[in-house]
ChimeraX commands (.cxc) that place a marker at each C-alpha (Angstrom):
marker #1 position 0.00,0.00,0.00 radius 0.5
marker #1 position 2.82,2.42,0.81 radius 0.5
marker #1 position 4.36,1.81,-2.63 radius 0.5
marker #1 position 1.07,2.79,-4.27 radius 0.5
marker #1 position 0.95,6.03,-2.25 radius 0.5
marker #1 position 4.52,6.84,-3.28 radius 0.5
marker #1 position 3.78,6.12,-6.95 radius 0.5
marker #1 position 0.61,8.22,-6.89 radius 0.5
marker #1 position 2.54,11.04,-5.25 radius 0.5
marker #1 position 5.20,10.92,-7.95 radius 0.5
marker #1 position 2.52,10.91,-10.66 radius 0.5
marker #1 position 0.85,13.92,-9.01 radius 0.5
marker #1 position 4.16,15.78,-9.05 radius 0.5
marker #1 position 4.55,15.01,-12.76 radius 0.5
marker #1 position 1.01,16.13,-13.63 radius 0.5
marker #1 position 1.35,19.33,-11.58 radius 0.5
marker #1 position 4.71,20.11,-13.22 radius 0.5
marker #1 position 3.15,19.57,-16.65 radius 0.5
marker #1 position 0.49,22.19,-15.84 radius 0.5
marker #1 position 3.19,24.88,-16.12 radius 0.5
marker #1 position 4.03,24.09,-19.74 radius 0.5
marker #1 position 2.89,26.63,-22.33 radius 0.5
marker #1 position -0.43,25.94,-24.07 radius 0.5
marker #1 position -1.60,23.67,-21.25 radius 0.5
marker #1 position -5.35,24.02,-20.79 radius 0.5
marker #1 position -6.28,25.92,-17.64 radius 0.5
marker #1 position -8.22,23.99,-15.03 radius 0.5
marker #1 position -10.84,26.25,-13.41 radius 0.5
marker #1 position -10.09,25.00,-9.90 radius 0.5
marker #1 position -6.36,25.72,-10.37 radius 0.5
marker #1 position -6.74,28.98,-12.29 radius 0.5
marker #1 position -5.80,31.51,-9.60 radius 0.5
marker #1 position -2.14,31.97,-10.46 radius 0.5
marker #1 position 0.71,29.57,-9.84 radius 0.5
marker #1 position 0.23,28.80,-6.15 radius 0.5
marker #1 position -2.63,26.26,-6.44 radius 0.5
marker #1 position -0.58,24.26,-8.96 radius 0.5
marker #1 position 2.49,24.46,-6.76 radius 0.5
marker #1 position 0.48,23.30,-3.74 radius 0.5
marker #1 position -0.77,20.27,-5.69 radius 0.5
marker #1 position 2.82,19.50,-6.66 radius 0.5
marker #1 position 4.00,19.81,-3.04 radius 0.5
marker #1 position 1.19,17.50,-1.89 radius 0.5
marker #1 position 2.38,14.94,-4.43 radius 0.5
marker #1 position 5.96,15.29,-3.17 radius 0.5
marker #1 position 4.72,14.78,0.39 radius 0.5
marker #1 position 2.80,11.66,-0.57 radius 0.5
marker #1 position 5.85,10.34,-2.37 radius 0.5
marker #1 position 8.02,11.03,0.68 radius 0.5
marker #1 position 5.61,9.44,3.16 radius 0.5
marker #1 position 4.98,6.39,0.98 radius 0.5
marker #1 position 8.71,5.87,0.51 radius 0.5
marker #1 position 9.44,6.17,4.22 radius 0.5
marker #1 position 6.73,3.64,5.04 radius 0.5
marker #1 position 8.01,1.30,2.33 radius 0.5
marker #1 position 11.54,1.55,3.72 radius 0.5
marker #1 position 10.24,0.65,7.16 radius 0.5
marker #1 position 8.01,-2.26,6.21 radius 0.5
marker #1 position 8.94,-3.26,2.65 radius 0.5
marker #1 position 11.10,-6.19,1.65 radius 0.5
marker #1 position 13.93,-6.49,-0.81 radius 0.5
marker #1 position 16.94,-4.28,-1.33 radius 0.5
marker #1 position 16.20,-3.55,-5.01 radius 0.5
marker #1 position 12.59,-2.55,-4.28 radius 0.5
marker #1 position 13.77,-0.19,-1.55 radius 0.5
marker #1 position 16.44,1.25,-3.83 radius 0.5
marker #1 position 13.86,1.81,-6.56 radius 0.5
marker #1 position 11.56,3.61,-4.11 radius 0.5
marker #1 position 14.40,5.87,-2.96 radius 0.5
marker #1 position 15.25,6.64,-6.59 radius 0.5
marker #1 position 11.59,7.47,-7.25 radius 0.5
marker #1 position 11.60,9.77,-4.23 radius 0.5
marker #1 position 14.73,11.56,-5.44 radius 0.5
marker #1 position 13.15,12.07,-8.87 radius 0.5
marker #1 position 9.93,13.35,-7.31 radius 0.5
marker #1 position 11.66,15.79,-4.95 radius 0.5
marker #1 position 14.06,16.91,-7.69 radius 0.5
marker #1 position 11.20,17.58,-10.08 radius 0.5
marker #1 position 9.37,19.55,-7.37 radius 0.5
marker #1 position 12.45,21.61,-6.55 radius 0.5
marker #1 position 13.31,22.28,-10.19 radius 0.5
marker #1 position 9.78,23.29,-11.13 radius 0.5
marker #1 position 9.47,25.48,-8.03 radius 0.5
marker #1 position 12.73,27.24,-8.85 radius 0.5
marker #1 position 11.71,27.80,-12.45 radius 0.5
marker #1 position 8.22,29.07,-11.58 radius 0.5
marker #1 position 9.06,31.25,-8.60 radius 0.5
marker #1 position 12.44,32.65,-9.64 radius 0.5
marker #1 position 13.49,32.14,-13.21 radius 0.5
marker #1 position 10.17,32.72,-15.00 radius 0.5
marker #1 position 9.46,36.00,-13.20 radius 0.5
marker #1 position 12.62,37.90,-14.00 radius 0.5
marker #1 position 11.00,41.09,-15.14 radius 0.5
marker #1 position 12.71,43.87,-17.05 radius 0.5
marker #1 position 13.32,47.13,-15.24 radius 0.5
marker #1 position 10.30,49.46,-15.19 radius 0.5
marker #1 position 10.18,52.20,-17.77 radius 0.5
marker #1 position 9.57,55.65,-16.40 radius 0.5
marker #1 position 6.96,57.60,-18.33 radius 0.5
marker #1 position 6.89,61.35,-17.73 radius 0.5
marker #1 position 3.51,62.88,-16.89 radius 0.5
marker #1 position 1.69,64.55,-19.76 radius 0.5
marker #1 position 3.54,62.64,-22.46 radius 0.5
marker #1 position 1.79,60.11,-24.71 radius 0.5
marker #1 position 2.29,56.46,-23.91 radius 0.5
marker #1 position 4.42,54.32,-26.21 radius 0.5
marker #1 position 2.73,52.20,-28.86 radius 0.5
marker #1 position 1.48,48.85,-27.59 radius 0.5
marker #1 position -0.85,46.01,-28.50 radius 0.5
marker #1 position -1.95,43.58,-25.77 radius 0.5
marker #1 position -4.71,41.08,-25.04 radius 0.5
marker #1 position -7.27,41.98,-22.36 radius 0.5
marker #1 position -8.86,39.58,-19.85 radius 0.5
marker #1 position -11.33,38.37,-22.52 radius 0.5
marker #1 position -8.67,37.73,-25.16 radius 0.5
marker #1 position -9.58,40.81,-27.25 radius 0.5
marker #1 position -6.73,42.89,-28.65 radius 0.5
marker #1 position -6.36,46.37,-27.17 radius 0.5
marker #1 position -3.92,48.89,-28.56 radius 0.5
marker #1 position -2.95,52.48,-27.89 radius 0.5
marker #1 position -4.81,53.51,-31.05 radius 0.5
marker #1 position -8.11,51.96,-29.87 radius 0.5
marker #1 position -7.88,53.84,-26.56 radius 0.5
marker #1 position -6.99,57.24,-28.01 radius 0.5
marker #1 position -9.39,59.97,-26.94 radius 0.5
marker #1 position -11.07,57.82,-24.29 radius 0.5
marker #1 position -10.41,58.04,-20.56 radius 0.5
marker #1 position -8.76,54.83,-19.39 radius 0.5
marker #1 position -6.68,53.37,-16.62 radius 0.5
marker #1 position -4.03,50.84,-17.57 radius 0.5
marker #1 position -3.02,48.28,-14.95 radius 0.5
marker #1 position -0.27,45.81,-15.80 radius 0.5
marker #1 position 0.21,42.79,-13.58 radius 0.5
marker #1 position 1.82,39.42,-14.04 radius 0.5
marker #1 position -1.08,37.53,-12.46 radius 0.5
marker #1 position 0.57,36.26,-9.28 radius 0.5
marker #1 position -0.34,39.01,-6.84 radius 0.5
marker link #1:1,2 radius 0.2
marker link #1:2,3 radius 0.2
marker link #1:3,4 radius 0.2
marker link #1:4,5 radius 0.2
marker link #1:5,6 radius 0.2
marker link #1:6,7 radius 0.2
marker link #1:7,8 radius 0.2
marker link #1:8,9 radius 0.2
marker link #1:9,10 radius 0.2
marker link #1:10,11 radius 0.2
marker link #1:11,12 radius 0.2
marker link #1:12,13 radius 0.2
marker link #1:13,14 radius 0.2
marker link #1:14,15 radius 0.2
marker link #1:15,16 radius 0.2
marker link #1:16,17 radius 0.2
marker link #1:17,18 radius 0.2
marker link #1:18,19 radius 0.2
marker link #1:19,20 radius 0.2
marker link #1:20,21 radius 0.2
marker link #1:21,22 radius 0.2
marker link #1:22,23 radius 0.2
marker link #1:23,24 radius 0.2
marker link #1:24,25 radius 0.2
marker link #1:25,26 radius 0.2
marker link #1:26,27 radius 0.2
marker link #1:27,28 radius 0.2
marker link #1:28,29 radius 0.2
marker link #1:29,30 radius 0.2
marker link #1:30,31 radius 0.2
marker link #1:31,32 radius 0.2
marker link #1:32,33 radius 0.2
marker link #1:33,34 radius 0.2
marker link #1:34,35 radius 0.2
marker link #1:35,36 radius 0.2
marker link #1:36,37 radius 0.2
marker link #1:37,38 radius 0.2
marker link #1:38,39 radius 0.2
marker link #1:39,40 radius 0.2
marker link #1:40,41 radius 0.2
marker link #1:41,42 radius 0.2
marker link #1:42,43 radius 0.2
marker link #1:43,44 radius 0.2
marker link #1:44,45 radius 0.2
marker link #1:45,46 radius 0.2
marker link #1:46,47 radius 0.2
marker link #1:47,48 radius 0.2
marker link #1:48,49 radius 0.2
marker link #1:49,50 radius 0.2
marker link #1:50,51 radius 0.2
marker link #1:51,52 radius 0.2
marker link #1:52,53 radius 0.2
marker link #1:53,54 radius 0.2
marker link #1:54,55 radius 0.2
marker link #1:55,56 radius 0.2
marker link #1:56,57 radius 0.2
marker link #1:57,58 radius 0.2
marker link #1:58,59 radius 0.2
marker link #1:59,60 radius 0.2
marker link #1:60,61 radius 0.2
marker link #1:61,62 radius 0.2
marker link #1:62,63 radius 0.2
marker link #1:63,64 radius 0.2
marker link #1:64,65 radius 0.2
marker link #1:65,66 radius 0.2
marker link #1:66,67 radius 0.2
marker link #1:67,68 radius 0.2
marker link #1:68,69 radius 0.2
marker link #1:69,70 radius 0.2
marker link #1:70,71 radius 0.2
marker link #1:71,72 radius 0.2
marker link #1:72,73 radius 0.2
marker link #1:73,74 radius 0.2
marker link #1:74,75 radius 0.2
marker link #1:75,76 radius 0.2
marker link #1:76,77 radius 0.2
marker link #1:77,78 radius 0.2
marker link #1:78,79 radius 0.2
marker link #1:79,80 radius 0.2
marker link #1:80,81 radius 0.2
marker link #1:81,82 radius 0.2
marker link #1:82,83 radius 0.2
marker link #1:83,84 radius 0.2
marker link #1:84,85 radius 0.2
marker link #1:85,86 radius 0.2
marker link #1:86,87 radius 0.2
marker link #1:87,88 radius 0.2
marker link #1:88,89 radius 0.2
marker link #1:89,90 radius 0.2
marker link #1:90,91 radius 0.2
marker link #1:91,92 radius 0.2
marker link #1:92,93 radius 0.2
marker link #1:93,94 radius 0.2
marker link #1:94,95 radius 0.2
marker link #1:95,96 radius 0.2
marker link #1:96,97 radius 0.2
marker link #1:97,98 radius 0.2
marker link #1:98,99 radius 0.2
marker link #1:99,100 radius 0.2
marker link #1:100,101 radius 0.2
marker link #1:101,102 radius 0.2
marker link #1:102,103 radius 0.2
marker link #1:103,104 radius 0.2
marker link #1:104,105 radius 0.2
marker link #1:105,106 radius 0.2
marker link #1:106,107 radius 0.2
marker link #1:107,108 radius 0.2
marker link #1:108,109 radius 0.2
marker link #1:109,110 radius 0.2
marker link #1:110,111 radius 0.2
marker link #1:111,112 radius 0.2
marker link #1:112,113 radius 0.2
marker link #1:113,114 radius 0.2
marker link #1:114,115 radius 0.2
marker link #1:115,116 radius 0.2
marker link #1:116,117 radius 0.2
marker link #1:117,118 radius 0.2
marker link #1:118,119 radius 0.2
marker link #1:119,120 radius 0.2
marker link #1:120,121 radius 0.2
marker link #1:121,122 radius 0.2
marker link #1:122,123 radius 0.2
marker link #1:123,124 radius 0.2
marker link #1:124,125 radius 0.2
marker link #1:125,126 radius 0.2
marker link #1:126,127 radius 0.2
marker link #1:127,128 radius 0.2
marker link #1:128,129 radius 0.2
marker link #1:129,130 radius 0.2
marker link #1:130,131 radius 0.2
marker link #1:131,132 radius 0.2
marker link #1:132,133 radius 0.2
marker link #1:133,134 radius 0.2
marker link #1:134,135 radius 0.2
marker link #1:135,136 radius 0.2
marker link #1:136,137 radius 0.2
view
């Protein structure tokens, strides 16, 4: 039973890590930024750890125990690598650009929350407030 828990935990880590790939469909329950996906991945790593520890205590056979430890190392390594990439490497933002007051904004074309394209030309002459965020806060 402990081996099944460890295997399910490792599979959960793999599925959660795959959710960070580009063009992965968004799951509504995990759509509030990166933290819900990371929490699912950490739960999988915890299951893998607990299942492996229980298997080491009660399991039989050196090779089976070695395989479980290797699975645990892969699971924890995948969790650590994905966490580093998501929380540090992928959010290296360029330095902010200072825009003087009263000057026109630079040309831009972006997608809004509904996927429609908005540009500086479409907003010209209309009062608007532009808020740029990266979706984590």
